[in-house]
N, C-alpha and C positions, 0 to 999 in steps of 0.2 A: 853673665850667668843672665839667659833668656827671661820673662817673664813667664810664670805657667800660664797654659792655655785656657779657655774656657771649655770647662768637658761639655759640650754638644748636646748628648745621651742623657745627660743627668739632668740638662735645664730643661730639654722638651718631658721631661718625667713631671720635673717638678710643675711646671705649665699643665700639665695633662692632671694633673692633683690637686691644680687650681689655685697655685701659690701665684702671688704678686711679680713683677715685673721685679720691683724696689725690694722685694723680700730675696728674690734673687739675690742681685747686688750684694747686699745685704749679707748675706749668708755666704758668697762665696770670697766676701771680704775678711769673713772671719775664718776662710780654710787660705787666705793669705794670696787670694788671687784678685788681681786688681781689674776689675767690669762694670761698667757702664749701663744704664739703662738704654740707650741706642743699642748697644754690641745686644743685648739679652733681646732687643726687639727683631736687630736684623737676623737671631738666629731663629727666631719664631719666623719673622715672614720667609724666611729660606729657606727653612726646612721642616717649618710649622706641619706640612700637610703628610710627612714622613711621620703620622701615628695621632698628630692631633686632627687634622682634616675640618672642614666647613661646620660638620656637626657642632664639634668642639664650641668654636670661636660662638656659635648661633645659641648654645645651650648658656655657656659662660656670660656672656653680655647680652642676654635677649629680654630680662624683666622688664626694662622701661623703653626696649624697641619692640611694639606690638605686632609692626608690619613687617610682612618680606620684602628685604629691600633690595631694588638689583644689586648684584655687585659694584657698576660703576660710582652707586650711590653710598657706598658703605663707607666709607673715607673721608666725607664729609664732614662739614663743621657739626651740624646737630646729631648724627647718631656717636661723633665723639664726645659730644657733650653728654649724652643718654648713657652714653658707657662710663664715663667718671661719676655720672650719677648713682649709675645704679653700684657703684663702688663703695662708694659714700654711702650709700642705705644697707648694705651689705657690712658695713663697719670696717671694709677694707682700705686701705693704704692708699692714698691718692696723692701724685707729686705737689709739693706747696704750688709750684709755677698752674699745672695743672688746675689745682684748687683753687685759685684764685681767678681764672679765667672761668672754670664752673662759678663761681659765686656773682661774675660778674652777669654771666650767661642769665643766672638765673632769677637775678635782680632785676634783669631788663623782662622778663618774661612776667614776674610778681608787679612791676610796675606798668604795663600794659593790660595786665590781667588776660592774660593770654595763654594758650596751647597750642603744640607744636602737632600738624597736621602731613602727613605724607601722601603725596598723590603721584606717583612716577608716569602716570597719563599724559601724552605729550601735549596734548589738549588744552590740560589745564595747567602744563610748566609756563609761568610768564616769564621769570626772570632768568634770561639766557640758559635753561635748562636745570636751574636749581627745583627739585621736588618737593622742598620742603617749605611748609605755608605756617604763621604765625594767625592765629582769629583766636575773637572772644573768647573765654572762657564761659562754658555754660553753667547754669546752678546746679550744686551737685558731683560736680567734675572737680577731681581732685589727682594733684600732682603735674608735671610738665606736659604732659600729651594726651590727646583725644584718641581713644582704644578706636578701630575701625568697626 
């Protein structure tokens, strides 16, 4: 007998409701449906515009991303770390592998006493089109980013 299929519309609804991908995987397993986080991510990526749209993505994960990112920069390392950081600060679950990656990134920021700055201006981009910079923290700056 084939394994039950992942209910795409329910997954999209849970994402709209703010559920994490790990919560969805656990919930589906409780219902006897084997799912993985990459499978949920694939549904979100493939069918996400189907009711989720860019506004949902921005609203869900932008608290520590104060800039309007260009579409081609949204999946770079820094925004990914800031999305993990937002989840952690909101008390949401972060996958163990992602959490370790975030801890290493935050430790490097702290050791350098630095903050992240974003400038997509091609004249400012010095490292092969990479628009994120680490600058020394100014007195009174709190958190991993410098607000624009």
